[in-house]
mmCIF file of the N, C-alpha and C atoms, coordinates in Angstrom:
data_MODEL
# 
_entry.id   MODEL 
# 
loop_
_atom_site.group_PDB 
_atom_site.id 
_atom_site.type_symbol 
_atom_site.label_atom_id 
_atom_site.label_alt_id 
_atom_site.label_comp_id 
_atom_site.label_asym_id 
_atom_site.label_entity_id 
_atom_site.label_seq_id 
_atom_site.pdbx_PDB_ins_code 
_atom_site.Cartn_x 
_atom_site.Cartn_y 
_atom_site.Cartn_z 
_atom_site.occupancy 
_atom_site.B_iso_or_equiv 
_atom_site.pdbx_formal_charge 
_atom_site.auth_seq_id 
_atom_site.auth_comp_id 
_atom_site.auth_asym_id 
_atom_site.auth_atom_id 
_atom_site.pdbx_PDB_model_num 
ATOM 1   N N  . MET A 1 1  ? 5.097   -13.334 -1.432 1.00 0.00 ? 1  MET A N  1 
ATOM 2   C CA . MET A 1 1  ? 4.133   -12.828 -2.370 1.00 0.00 ? 1  MET A CA 1 
ATOM 3   C C  . MET A 1 1  ? 3.524   -11.553 -1.781 1.00 0.00 ? 1  MET A C  1 
ATOM 4   N N  . ILE A 1 2  ? 3.310   -10.546 -2.650 1.00 0.00 ? 2  ILE A N  1 
ATOM 5   C CA . ILE A 1 2  ? 2.643   -9.325  -2.213 1.00 0.00 ? 2  ILE A CA 1 
ATOM 6   C C  . ILE A 1 2  ? 1.456   -9.050  -3.123 1.00 0.00 ? 2  ILE A C  1 
ATOM 7   N N  . TYR A 1 3  ? 0.511   -8.272  -2.595 1.00 0.00 ? 3  TYR A N  1 
ATOM 8   C CA . TYR A 1 3  ? -0.655  -7.862  -3.374 1.00 0.00 ? 3  TYR A CA 1 
ATOM 9   C C  . TYR A 1 3  ? -0.816  -6.360  -3.204 1.00 0.00 ? 3  TYR A C  1 
ATOM 10  N N  . LEU A 1 4  ? -0.820  -5.633  -4.328 1.00 0.00 ? 4  LEU A N  1 
ATOM 11  C CA . LEU A 1 4  ? -1.027  -4.194  -4.335 1.00 0.00 ? 4  LEU A CA 1 
ATOM 12  C C  . LEU A 1 4  ? -2.315  -3.927  -5.103 1.00 0.00 ? 4  LEU A C  1 
ATOM 13  N N  . GLY A 1 5  ? -3.218  -3.146  -4.520 1.00 0.00 ? 5  GLY A N  1 
ATOM 14  C CA . GLY A 1 5  ? -4.496  -2.886  -5.172 1.00 0.00 ? 5  GLY A CA 1 
ATOM 15  C C  . GLY A 1 5  ? -4.879  -1.423  -5.113 1.00 0.00 ? 5  GLY A C  1 
ATOM 16  N N  . ALA A 1 6  ? -5.194  -0.857  -6.275 1.00 0.00 ? 6  ALA A N  1 
ATOM 17  C CA . ALA A 1 6  ? -5.616  0.542   -6.340 1.00 0.00 ? 6  ALA A CA 1 
ATOM 18  C C  . ALA A 1 6  ? -7.112  0.648   -6.073 1.00 0.00 ? 6  ALA A C  1 
ATOM 19  N N  . ASN A 1 7  ? -7.461  1.554   -5.156 1.00 0.00 ? 7  ASN A N  1 
ATOM 20  C CA . ASN A 1 7  ? -8.861  1.867   -4.854 1.00 0.00 ? 7  ASN A CA 1 
ATOM 21  C C  . ASN A 1 7  ? -9.692  0.630   -4.521 1.00 0.00 ? 7  ASN A C  1 
ATOM 22  N N  . GLN A 1 8  ? -9.139  -0.246  -3.728 1.00 0.00 ? 8  GLN A N  1 
ATOM 23  C CA . GLN A 1 8  ? -9.856  -1.439  -3.294 1.00 0.00 ? 8  GLN A CA 1 
ATOM 24  C C  . GLN A 1 8  ? -9.324  -1.864  -1.931 1.00 0.00 ? 8  GLN A C  1 
ATOM 25  N N  . ASP A 1 9  ? -10.007 -2.794  -1.318 1.00 0.00 ? 9  ASP A N  1 
ATOM 26  C CA . ASP A 1 9  ? -9.525  -3.357  -0.067 1.00 0.00 ? 9  ASP A CA 1 
ATOM 27  C C  . ASP A 1 9  ? -8.526  -4.449  -0.428 1.00 0.00 ? 9  ASP A C  1 
ATOM 28  N N  . ALA A 1 10 ? -7.265  -4.066  -0.522 1.00 0.00 ? 10 ALA A N  1 
ATOM 29  C CA . ALA A 1 10 ? -6.229  -4.999  -0.954 1.00 0.00 ? 10 ALA A CA 1 
ATOM 30  C C  . ALA A 1 10 ? -6.040  -6.139  0.036  1.00 0.00 ? 10 ALA A C  1 
ATOM 31  N N  . ILE A 1 11 ? -6.298  -5.878  1.310  1.00 0.00 ? 11 ILE A N  1 
ATOM 32  C CA . ILE A 1 11 ? -6.143  -6.943  2.298  1.00 0.00 ? 11 ILE A CA 1 
ATOM 33  C C  . ILE A 1 11 ? -7.174  -8.039  2.047  1.00 0.00 ? 11 ILE A C  1 
ATOM 34  N N  . GLN A 1 12 ? -8.400  -7.644  1.779  1.00 0.00 ? 12 GLN A N  1 
ATOM 35  C CA . GLN A 1 12 ? -9.442  -8.634  1.492  1.00 0.00 ? 12 GLN A CA 1 
ATOM 36  C C  . GLN A 1 12 ? -9.173  -9.344  0.166  1.00 0.00 ? 12 GLN A C  1 
ATOM 37  N N  . ALA A 1 13 ? -8.902  -8.562  -0.883 1.00 0.00 ? 13 ALA A N  1 
ATOM 38  C CA . ALA A 1 13 ? -8.659  -9.158  -2.199 1.00 0.00 ? 13 ALA A CA 1 
ATOM 39  C C  . ALA A 1 13 ? -7.425  -10.054 -2.181 1.00 0.00 ? 13 ALA A C  1 
ATOM 40  N N  . GLY A 1 14 ? -6.365  -9.599  -1.529 1.00 0.00 ? 14 GLY A N  1 
ATOM 41  C CA . GLY A 1 14 ? -5.160  -10.420 -1.430 1.00 0.00 ? 14 GLY A CA 1 
ATOM 42  C C  . GLY A 1 14 ? -5.413  -11.687 -0.635 1.00 0.00 ? 14 GLY A C  1 
ATOM 43  N N  . GLY A 1 15 ? -6.194  -11.554 0.447  1.00 0.00 ? 15 GLY A N  1 
ATOM 44  C CA . GLY A 1 15 ? -6.531  -12.722 1.261  1.00 0.00 ? 15 GLY A CA 1 
ATOM 45  C C  . GLY A 1 15 ? -7.255  -13.794 0.470  1.00 0.00 ? 15 GLY A C  1 
ATOM 46  N N  . GLU A 1 16 ? -8.130  -13.362 -0.439 1.00 0.00 ? 16 GLU A N  1 
ATOM 47  C CA . GLU A 1 16 ? -8.851  -14.322 -1.286 1.00 0.00 ? 16 GLU A CA 1 
ATOM 48  C C  . GLU A 1 16 ? -7.911  -15.090 -2.207 1.00 0.00 ? 16 GLU A C  1 
ATOM 49  N N  . LEU A 1 17 ? -6.718  -14.522 -2.432 1.00 0.00 ? 17 LEU A N  1 
ATOM 50  C CA . LEU A 1 17 ? -5.715  -15.182 -3.265 1.00 0.00 ? 17 LEU A CA 1 
ATOM 51  C C  . LEU A 1 17 ? -4.632  -15.866 -2.432 1.00 0.00 ? 17 LEU A C  1 
ATOM 52  N N  . GLY A 1 18 ? -4.797  -15.845 -1.112 1.00 0.00 ? 18 GLY A N  1 
ATOM 53  C CA . GLY A 1 18 ? -3.846  -16.500 -0.228 1.00 0.00 ? 18 GLY A CA 1 
ATOM 54  C C  . GLY A 1 18 ? -2.678  -15.620 0.200  1.00 0.00 ? 18 GLY A C  1 
ATOM 55  N N  . VAL A 1 19 ? -2.782  -14.301 -0.001 1.00 0.00 ? 19 VAL A N  1 
ATOM 56  C CA . VAL A 1 19 ? -1.714  -13.382 0.391  1.00 0.00 ? 19 VAL A CA 1 
ATOM 57  C C  . VAL A 1 19 ? -1.995  -12.883 1.803  1.00 0.00 ? 19 VAL A C  1 
ATOM 58  N N  . ALA A 1 20 ? -0.997  -12.935 2.661  1.00 0.00 ? 20 ALA A N  1 
ATOM 59  C CA . ALA A 1 20 ? -1.145  -12.483 4.046  1.00 0.00 ? 20 ALA A CA 1 
ATOM 60  C C  . ALA A 1 20 ? -1.493  -11.001 4.090  1.00 0.00 ? 20 ALA A C  1 
ATOM 61  N N  . ALA A 1 21 ? -2.252  -10.601 5.100  1.00 0.00 ? 21 ALA A N  1 
ATOM 62  C CA . ALA A 1 21 ? -2.688  -9.207  5.241  1.00 0.00 ? 21 ALA A CA 1 
ATOM 63  C C  . ALA A 1 21 ? -1.497  -8.254  5.303  1.00 0.00 ? 21 ALA A C  1 
ATOM 64  N N  . GLY A 1 22 ? -0.439  -8.623  5.982  1.00 0.00 ? 22 GLY A N  1 
ATOM 65  C CA . GLY A 1 22 ? 0.742   -7.772  6.081  1.00 0.00 ? 22 GLY A CA 1 
ATOM 66  C C  . GLY A 1 22 ? 1.481   -7.596  4.768  1.00 0.00 ? 22 GLY A C  1 
ATOM 67  N N  . ASN A 1 23 ? 1.190   -8.456  3.811  1.00 0.00 ? 23 ASN A N  1 
ATOM 68  C CA . ASN A 1 23 ? 1.832   -8.406  2.502  1.00 0.00 ? 23 ASN A CA 1 
ATOM 69  C C  . ASN A 1 23 ? 0.939   -7.754  1.451  1.00 0.00 ? 23 ASN A C  1 
ATOM 70  N N  . SER A 1 24 ? -0.175  -7.169  1.884  1.00 0.00 ? 24 SER A N  1 
ATOM 71  C CA . SER A 1 24 ? -1.121  -6.521  0.977  1.00 0.00 ? 24 SER A CA 1 
ATOM 72  C C  . SER A 1 24 ? -1.198  -5.038  1.308  1.00 0.00 ? 24 SER A C  1 
ATOM 73  N N  . LEU A 1 25 ? -1.319  -4.207  0.267  1.00 0.00 ? 25 LEU A N  1 
ATOM 74  C CA . LEU A 1 25 ? -1.369  -2.767  0.478  1.00 0.00 ? 25 LEU A CA 1 
ATOM 75  C C  . LEU A 1 25 ? -2.278  -2.125  -0.558 1.00 0.00 ? 25 LEU A C  1 
ATOM 76  N N  . SER A 1 26 ? -3.249  -1.371  -0.091 1.00 0.00 ? 26 SER A N  1 
ATOM 77  C CA . SER A 1 26 ? -4.104  -0.571  -0.973 1.00 0.00 ? 26 SER A CA 1 
ATOM 78  C C  . SER A 1 26 ? -3.377  0.727   -1.281 1.00 0.00 ? 26 SER A C  1 
ATOM 79  N N  . PHE A 1 27 ? -3.581  1.238   -2.504 1.00 0.00 ? 27 PHE A N  1 
ATOM 80  C CA . PHE A 1 27 ? -2.956  2.515   -2.827 1.00 0.00 ? 27 PHE A CA 1 
ATOM 81  C C  . PHE A 1 27 ? -3.886  3.392   -3.636 1.00 0.00 ? 27 PHE A C  1 
ATOM 82  N N  . GLU A 1 28 ? -3.634  4.678   -3.526 1.00 0.00 ? 28 GLU A N  1 
ATOM 83  C CA . GLU A 1 28 ? -4.413  5.684   -4.225 1.00 0.00 ? 28 GLU A CA 1 
ATOM 84  C C  . GLU A 1 28 ? -4.086  5.644   -5.714 1.00 0.00 ? 28 GLU A C  1 
ATOM 85  N N  . HIS A 1 29 ? -5.136  5.607   -6.527 1.00 0.00 ? 29 HIS A N  1 
ATOM 86  C CA . HIS A 1 29 ? -4.976  5.557   -7.975 1.00 0.00 ? 29 HIS A CA 1 
ATOM 87  C C  . HIS A 1 29 ? -4.616  6.950   -8.490 1.00 0.00 ? 29 HIS A C  1 
ATOM 88  N N  . SER A 1 30 ? -3.347  7.270   -8.395 1.00 0.00 ? 30 SER A N  1 
ATOM 89  C CA . SER A 1 30 ? -2.829  8.558   -8.860 1.00 0.00 ? 30 SER A CA 1 
ATOM 90  C C  . SER A 1 30 ? -1.336  8.392   -9.079 1.00 0.00 ? 30 SER A C  1 
ATOM 91  N N  . GLY A 1 31 ? -0.735  9.376   -9.685 1.00 0.00 ? 31 GLY A N  1 
ATOM 92  C CA . GLY A 1 31 ? 0.711   9.323   -9.882 1.00 0.00 ? 31 GLY A CA 1 
ATOM 93  C C  . GLY A 1 31 ? 1.455   9.249   -8.564 1.00 0.00 ? 31 GLY A C  1 
ATOM 94  N N  . GLN A 1 32 ? 1.032   10.088  -7.599 1.00 0.00 ? 32 GLN A N  1 
ATOM 95  C CA . GLN A 1 32 ? 1.676   10.075  -6.285 1.00 0.00 ? 32 GLN A CA 1 
ATOM 96  C C  . GLN A 1 32 ? 1.443   8.746   -5.577 1.00 0.00 ? 32 GLN A C  1 
ATOM 97  N N  . GLY A 1 33 ? 0.228   8.223   -5.670 1.00 0.00 ? 33 GLY A N  1 
ATOM 98  C CA . GLY A 1 33 ? -0.079  6.945   -5.021 1.00 0.00 ? 33 GLY A CA 1 
ATOM 99  C C  . GLY A 1 33 ? 0.750   5.816   -5.594 1.00 0.00 ? 33 GLY A C  1 
ATOM 100 N N  . THR A 1 34 ? 0.881   5.807   -6.918 1.00 0.00 ? 34 THR A N  1 
ATOM 101 C CA . THR A 1 34 ? 1.669   4.765   -7.579 1.00 0.00 ? 34 THR A CA 1 
ATOM 102 C C  . THR A 1 34 ? 3.142   4.874   -7.196 1.00 0.00 ? 34 THR A C  1 
ATOM 103 N N  . ALA A 1 35 ? 3.674   6.080   -7.226 1.00 0.00 ? 35 ALA A N  1 
ATOM 104 C CA . ALA A 1 35 ? 5.081   6.264   -6.841 1.00 0.00 ? 35 ALA A CA 1 
ATOM 105 C C  . ALA A 1 35 ? 5.307   5.829   -5.398 1.00 0.00 ? 35 ALA A C  1 
ATOM 106 N N  . SER A 1 36 ? 4.387   6.201   -4.526 1.00 0.00 ? 36 SER A N  1 
ATOM 107 C CA . SER A 1 36 ? 4.518   5.866   -3.110 1.00 0.00 ? 36 SER A CA 1 
ATOM 108 C C  . SER A 1 36 ? 4.433   4.358   -2.886 1.00 0.00 ? 36 SER A C  1 
ATOM 109 N N  . VAL A 1 37 ? 3.489   3.690   -3.548 1.00 0.00 ? 37 VAL A N  1 
ATOM 110 C CA . VAL A 1 37 ? 3.334   2.250   -3.322 1.00 0.00 ? 37 VAL A CA 1 
ATOM 111 C C  . VAL A 1 37 ? 4.534   1.472   -3.876 1.00 0.00 ? 37 VAL A C  1 
ATOM 112 N N  . PHE A 1 38 ? 5.103   1.943   -4.983 1.00 0.00 ? 38 PHE A N  1 
ATOM 113 C CA . PHE A 1 38 ? 6.276   1.246   -5.494 1.00 0.00 ? 38 PHE A CA 1 
ATOM 114 C C  . PHE A 1 38 ? 7.490   1.485   -4.613 1.00 0.00 ? 38 PHE A C  1 
ATOM 115 N N  . ASP A 1 39 ? 7.572   2.635   -3.975 1.00 0.00 ? 39 ASP A N  1 
ATOM 116 C CA . ASP A 1 39 ? 8.625   2.871   -2.989 1.00 0.00 ? 39 ASP A CA 1 
ATOM 117 C C  . ASP A 1 39 ? 8.457   1.904   -1.818 1.00 0.00 ? 39 ASP A C  1 
ATOM 118 N N  . SER A 1 40 ? 7.211   1.762   -1.345 1.00 0.00 ? 40 SER A N  1 
ATOM 119 C CA . SER A 1 40 ? 6.933   0.834   -0.241 1.00 0.00 ? 40 SER A CA 1 
ATOM 120 C C  . SER A 1 40 ? 7.249   -0.605  -0.643 1.00 0.00 ? 40 SER A C  1 
ATOM 121 N N  . ALA A 1 41 ? 6.861   -0.979  -1.854 1.00 0.00 ? 41 ALA A N  1 
ATOM 122 C CA . ALA A 1 41 ? 7.117   -2.347  -2.325 1.00 0.00 ? 41 ALA A CA 1 
ATOM 123 C C  . ALA A 1 41 ? 8.612   -2.605  -2.456 1.00 0.00 ? 41 ALA A C  1 
ATOM 124 N N  . SER A 1 42 ? 9.353   -1.600  -2.899 1.00 0.00 ? 42 SER A N  1 
ATOM 125 C CA . SER A 1 42 ? 10.806  -1.744  -3.011 1.00 0.00 ? 42 SER A CA 1 
ATOM 126 C C  . SER A 1 42 ? 11.431  -1.998  -1.643 1.00 0.00 ? 42 SER A C  1 
ATOM 127 N N  . LYS A 1 43 ? 11.021  -1.223  -0.656 1.00 0.00 ? 43 LYS A N  1 
ATOM 128 C CA . LYS A 1 43 ? 11.536  -1.412  0.710  1.00 0.00 ? 43 LYS A CA 1 
ATOM 129 C C  . LYS A 1 43 ? 11.158  -2.791  1.240  1.00 0.00 ? 43 LYS A C  1 
ATOM 130 N N  . PHE A 1 44 ? 9.930   -3.225  0.953  1.00 0.00 ? 44 PHE A N  1 
ATOM 131 C CA . PHE A 1 44 ? 9.452   -4.539  1.378  1.00 0.00 ? 44 PHE A CA 1 
ATOM 132 C C  . PHE A 1 44 ? 10.362  -5.633  0.813  1.00 0.00 ? 44 PHE A C  1 
ATOM 133 N N  . VAL A 1 45 ? 10.617  -5.575  -0.488 1.00 0.00 ? 45 VAL A N  1 
ATOM 134 C CA . VAL A 1 45 ? 11.437  -6.603  -1.141 1.00 0.00 ? 45 VAL A CA 1 
ATOM 135 C C  . VAL A 1 45 ? 12.880  -6.545  -0.633 1.00 0.00 ? 45 VAL A C  1 
ATOM 136 N N  . GLN A 1 46 ? 13.413  -5.342  -0.452 1.00 0.00 ? 46 GLN A N  1 
ATOM 137 C CA . GLN A 1 46 ? 14.784  -5.210  0.051  1.00 0.00 ? 46 GLN A CA 1 
ATOM 138 C C  . GLN A 1 46 ? 14.927  -5.801  1.450  1.00 0.00 ? 46 GLN A C  1 
ATOM 139 N N  . SER A 1 47 ? 13.867  -5.738  2.243  1.00 0.00 ? 47 SER A N  1 
ATOM 140 C CA . SER A 1 47 ? 13.945  -6.249  3.614  1.00 0.00 ? 47 SER A CA 1 
ATOM 141 C C  . SER A 1 47 ? 14.152  -7.760  3.649  1.00 0.00 ? 47 SER A C  1 
ATOM 142 N N  . TYR A 1 48 ? 13.808  -8.454  2.571  1.00 0.00 ? 48 TYR A N  1 
ATOM 143 C CA . TYR A 1 48 ? 14.059  -9.892  2.527  1.00 0.00 ? 48 TYR A CA 1 
ATOM 144 C C  . TYR A 1 48 ? 15.547  -10.206 2.552  1.00 0.00 ? 48 TYR A C  1 
ATOM 145 N N  . SER A 1 49 ? 16.382  -9.302  2.064  1.00 0.00 ? 49 SER A N  1 
ATOM 146 C CA . SER A 1 49 ? 17.814  -9.592  2.009  1.00 0.00 ? 49 SER A CA 1 
ATOM 147 C C  . SER A 1 49 ? 18.463  -9.560  3.390  1.00 0.00 ? 49 SER A C  1 
ATOM 148 N N  . THR A 1 50 ? 17.847  -8.863  4.346  1.00 0.00 ? 50 THR A N  1 
ATOM 149 C CA . THR A 1 50 ? 18.409  -8.815  5.695  1.00 0.00 ? 50 THR A CA 1 
ATOM 150 C C  . THR A 1 50 ? 17.803  -9.867  6.603  1.00 0.00 ? 50 THR A C  1 
ATOM 151 N N  . LEU A 1 51 ? 16.539  -10.057 6.567  1.00 0.00 ? 51 LEU A N  1 
ATOM 152 C CA . LEU A 1 51 ? 15.795  -11.045 7.359  1.00 0.00 ? 51 LEU A CA 1 
ATOM 153 C C  . LEU A 1 51 ? 16.419  -11.338 8.717  1.00 0.00 ? 51 LEU A C  1 
ATOM 154 N N  . GLU A 1 52 ? 16.714  -10.289 9.446  1.00 0.00 ? 52 GLU A N  1 
ATOM 155 C CA . GLU A 1 52 ? 17.269  -10.461 10.781 1.00 0.00 ? 52 GLU A CA 1 
ATOM 156 C C  . GLU A 1 52 ? 16.180  -10.584 11.841 1.00 0.00 ? 52 GLU A C  1 
ATOM 157 N N  . GLY A 1 53 ? 14.989  -10.247 11.498 1.00 0.00 ? 53 GLY A N  1 
ATOM 158 C CA . GLY A 1 53 ? 13.876  -10.304 12.439 1.00 0.00 ? 53 GLY A CA 1 
ATOM 159 C C  . GLY A 1 53 ? 12.720  -11.060 11.832 1.00 0.00 ? 53 GLY A C  1 
ATOM 160 N N  . PRO A 1 54 ? 11.516  -10.635 12.180 1.00 0.00 ? 54 PRO A N  1 
ATOM 161 C CA . PRO A 1 54 ? 10.336  -11.295 11.627 1.00 0.00 ? 54 PRO A CA 1 
ATOM 162 C C  . PRO A 1 54 ? 10.221  -11.040 10.125 1.00 0.00 ? 54 PRO A C  1 
ATOM 163 N N  . PRO A 1 55 ? 9.435   -11.841 9.440  1.00 0.00 ? 55 PRO A N  1 
ATOM 164 C CA . PRO A 1 55 ? 9.244   -11.627 8.001  1.00 0.00 ? 55 PRO A CA 1 
ATOM 165 C C  . PRO A 1 55 ? 8.715   -10.214 7.747  1.00 0.00 ? 55 PRO A C  1 
ATOM 166 N N  . PRO A 1 56 ? 9.085   -9.633  6.613  1.00 0.00 ? 56 PRO A N  1 
ATOM 167 C CA . PRO A 1 56 ? 8.658   -8.266  6.327  1.00 0.00 ? 56 PRO A CA 1 
ATOM 168 C C  . PRO A 1 56 ? 7.151   -8.165  6.121  1.00 0.00 ? 56 PRO A C  1 
ATOM 169 N N  . SER A 1 57 ? 6.640   -6.975  6.365  1.00 0.00 ? 57 SER A N  1 
ATOM 170 C CA . SER A 1 57 ? 5.257   -6.657  6.042  1.00 0.00 ? 57 SER A CA 1 
ATOM 171 C C  . SER A 1 57 ? 5.195   -5.157  5.802  1.00 0.00 ? 57 SER A C  1 
ATOM 172 N N  . PHE A 1 58 ? 4.137   -4.715  5.150  1.00 0.00 ? 58 PHE A N  1 
ATOM 173 C CA . PHE A 1 58 ? 3.979   -3.288  4.937  1.00 0.00 ? 58 PHE A CA 1 
ATOM 174 C C  . PHE A 1 58 ? 3.719   -2.626  6.279  1.00 0.00 ? 58 PHE A C  1 
ATOM 175 N N  . SER A 1 59 ? 4.317   -1.463  6.483  1.00 0.00 ? 59 SER A N  1 
ATOM 176 C CA . SER A 1 59 ? 4.243   -0.787  7.773  1.00 0.00 ? 59 SER A CA 1 
ATOM 177 C C  . SER A 1 59 ? 2.997   0.082   7.886  1.00 0.00 ? 59 SER A C  1 
ATOM 178 N N  . ASN A 1 60 ? 2.709   0.475   9.123  1.00 0.00 ? 60 ASN A N  1 
ATOM 179 C CA . ASN A 1 60 ? 1.614   1.420   9.345  1.00 0.00 ? 60 ASN A CA 1 
ATOM 180 C C  . ASN A 1 60 ? 1.893   2.721   8.601  1.00 0.00 ? 60 ASN A C  1 
ATOM 181 N N  . GLU A 1 61 ? 3.153   3.110   8.515  1.00 0.00 ? 61 GLU A N  1 
ATOM 182 C CA . GLU A 1 61 ? 3.510   4.327   7.787  1.00 0.00 ? 61 GLU A CA 1 
ATOM 183 C C  . GLU A 1 61 ? 3.174   4.198   6.309  1.00 0.00 ? 61 GLU A C  1 
ATOM 184 N N  . ASP A 1 62 ? 3.402   3.005   5.721  1.00 0.00 ? 62 ASP A N  1 
ATOM 185 C CA . ASP A 1 62 ? 3.035   2.770   4.325  1.00 0.00 ? 62 ASP A CA 1 
ATOM 186 C C  . ASP A 1 62 ? 1.529   2.962   4.140  1.00 0.00 ? 62 ASP A C  1 
ATOM 187 N N  . ARG A 1 63 ? 0.761   2.385   5.049  1.00 0.00 ? 63 ARG A N  1 
ATOM 188 C CA . ARG A 1 63 ? -0.706  2.464   4.956  1.00 0.00 ? 63 ARG A CA 1 
ATOM 189 C C  . ARG A 1 63 ? -1.198  3.889   5.192  1.00 0.00 ? 63 ARG A C  1 
ATOM 190 N N  . GLU A 1 64 ? -0.605  4.570   6.164  1.00 0.00 ? 64 GLU A N  1 
ATOM 191 C CA . GLU A 1 64 ? -1.016  5.941   6.474  1.00 0.00 ? 64 GLU A CA 1 
ATOM 192 C C  . GLU A 1 64 ? -0.698  6.890   5.316  1.00 0.00 ? 64 GLU A C  1 
ATOM 193 N N  . ALA A 1 65 ? 0.420   6.670   4.636  1.00 0.00 ? 65 ALA A N  1 
ATOM 194 C CA . ALA A 1 65 ? 0.780   7.514   3.495  1.00 0.00 ? 65 ALA A CA 1 
ATOM 195 C C  . ALA A 1 65 ? -0.282  7.404   2.393  1.00 0.00 ? 65 ALA A C  1 
ATOM 196 N N  . GLN A 1 66 ? -0.762  6.190   2.159  1.00 0.00 ? 66 GLN A N  1 
ATOM 197 C CA . GLN A 1 66 ? -1.789  6.006   1.132  1.00 0.00 ? 66 GLN A CA 1 
ATOM 198 C C  . GLN A 1 66 ? -3.123  6.616   1.568  1.00 0.00 ? 66 GLN A C  1 
ATOM 199 N N  . GLU A 1 67 ? -3.459  6.478   2.834  1.00 0.00 ? 67 GLU A N  1 
ATOM 200 C CA . GLU A 1 67 ? -4.691  7.088   3.345  1.00 0.00 ? 67 GLU A CA 1 
ATOM 201 C C  . GLU A 1 67 ? -4.634  8.605   3.210  1.00 0.00 ? 67 GLU A C  1 
ATOM 202 N N  . LYS A 1 68 ? -3.480  9.186   3.488  1.00 0.00 ? 68 LYS A N  1 
ATOM 203 C CA . LYS A 1 68 ? -3.315  10.636  3.375  1.00 0.00 ? 68 LYS A CA 1 
ATOM 204 C C  . LYS A 1 68 ? -3.525  11.073  1.926  1.00 0.00 ? 68 LYS A C  1 
ATOM 205 N N  . LEU A 1 69 ? -2.951  10.352  0.977  1.00 0.00 ? 69 LEU A N  1 
ATOM 206 C CA . LEU A 1 69 ? -3.133  10.677  -0.431 1.00 0.00 ? 69 LEU A CA 1 
ATOM 207 C C  . LEU A 1 69 ? -4.603  10.578  -0.835 1.00 0.00 ? 69 LEU A C  1 
ATOM 208 N N  . ALA A 1 70 ? -5.292  9.558   -0.337 1.00 0.00 ? 70 ALA A N  1 
ATOM 209 C CA . ALA A 1 70 ? -6.712  9.387   -0.660 1.00 0.00 ? 70 ALA A CA 1 
ATOM 210 C C  . ALA A 1 70 ? -7.539  10.546  -0.099 1.00 0.00 ? 70 ALA A C  1 
ATOM 211 N N  . ARG A 1 71 ? -7.249  10.963  1.145  1.00 0.00 ? 71 ARG A N  1 
ATOM 212 C CA . ARG A 1 71 ? -7.962  12.104  1.736  1.00 0.00 ? 71 ARG A CA 1 
ATOM 213 C C  . ARG A 1 71 ? -7.732  13.378  0.937  1.00 0.00 ? 71 ARG A C  1 
ATOM 214 N N  . GLU A 1 72 ? -6.488  13.604  0.528  1.00 0.00 ? 72 GLU A N  1 
ATOM 215 C CA . GLU A 1 72 ? -6.168  14.796  -0.254 1.00 0.00 ? 72 GLU A CA 1 
ATOM 216 C C  . GLU A 1 72 ? -6.911  14.797  -1.585 1.00 0.00 ? 72 GLU A C  1 
ATOM 217 N N  . LYS A 1 73 ? -6.990  13.643  -2.221 1.00 0.00 ? 73 LYS A N  1 
ATOM 218 C CA . LYS A 1 73 ? -7.690  13.547  -3.500 1.00 0.00 ? 73 LYS A CA 1 
ATOM 219 C C  . LYS A 1 73 ? -9.184  13.820  -3.317 1.00 0.00 ? 73 LYS A C  1 
ATOM 220 N N  . ARG A 1 74 ? -9.775  13.271  -2.243 1.00 0.00 ? 74 ARG A N  1 
ATOM 221 C CA . ARG A 1 74 ? -11.200 13.533  -1.979 1.00 0.00 ? 74 ARG A CA 1 
ATOM 222 C C  . ARG A 1 74 ? -11.431 15.012  -1.709 1.00 0.00 ? 74 ARG A C  1 
ATOM 223 N N  . ARG A 1 75 ? -10.529 15.626  -0.963 1.00 0.00 ? 75 ARG A N  1 
ATOM 224 C CA . ARG A 1 75 ? -10.650 17.053  -0.636 1.00 0.00 ? 75 ARG A CA 1 
ATOM 225 C C  . ARG A 1 75 ? -10.566 17.894  -1.907 1.00 0.00 ? 75 ARG A C  1 
ATOM 226 N N  . GLN A 1 76 ? -9.663  17.544  -2.815 1.00 0.00 ? 76 GLN A N  1 
ATOM 227 C CA . GLN A 1 76 ? -9.531  18.277  -4.066 1.00 0.00 ? 76 GLN A CA 1 
ATOM 228 C C  . GLN A 1 76 ? -10.788 18.141  -4.928 1.00 0.00 ? 76 GLN A C  1 
ATOM 229 N N  . LYS A 1 77 ? -11.354 16.935  -4.967 1.00 0.00 ? 77 LYS A N  1 
ATOM 230 C CA . LYS A 1 77 ? -12.581 16.721  -5.733 1.00 0.00 ? 77 LYS A CA 1 
ATOM 231 C C  . LYS A 1 77 ? -13.732 17.541  -5.166 1.00 0.00 ? 77 LYS A C  1 
ATOM 232 N N  . SER A 1 78 ? -13.858 17.553  -3.843 1.00 0.00 ? 78 SER A N  1 
ATOM 233 C CA . SER A 1 78 ? -14.970 18.282  -3.236 1.00 0.00 ? 78 SER A CA 1 
ATOM 234 C C  . SER A 1 78 ? -14.823 19.795  -3.397 1.00 0.00 ? 78 SER A C  1 
ATOM 235 N N  . SER A 1 79 ? -13.602 20.292  -3.460 1.00 0.00 ? 79 SER A N  1 
ATOM 236 C CA . SER A 1 79 ? -13.403 21.742  -3.637 1.00 0.00 ? 79 SER A CA 1 
ATOM 237 C C  . SER A 1 79 ? -13.686 22.174  -5.072 1.00 0.00 ? 79 SER A C  1 
ATOM 238 N N  . LYS A 1 80 ? -13.620 21.247  -6.021 1.00 0.00 ? 80 LYS A N  1 
ATOM 239 C CA . LYS A 1 80 ? -13.929 21.561  -7.426 1.00 0.00 ? 80 LYS A CA 1 
ATOM 240 C C  . LYS A 1 80 ? -15.442 21.661  -7.663 1.00 0.00 ? 80 LYS A C  1 
ATOM 241 N N  . ASN A 1 81 ? -16.225 21.024  -6.784 1.00 0.00 ? 81 ASN A N  1 
ATOM 242 C CA . ASN A 1 81 ? -17.678 21.010  -6.968 1.00 0.00 ? 81 ASN A CA 1 
ATOM 243 C C  . ASN A 1 81 ? -18.322 22.189  -6.365 1.00 0.00 ? 81 ASN A C  1 
# 
């Protein structure tokens, strides 16, 4: 089971539903954020077919990509003001 949450603490919200922290990912509410999170989710699901190591989880790179998008969006908003 995975939990994806836009503009929220997906780890906390997913945890309240019984989803492991590694299976939860927050994403930026934007076209780029949505495309990126679905790419991450696709890789996550595909990793189940190999299962040669530990169970899959979202990577630090997945999380960092979303943080970068969020920072860029905040920067764009502040430059408009």
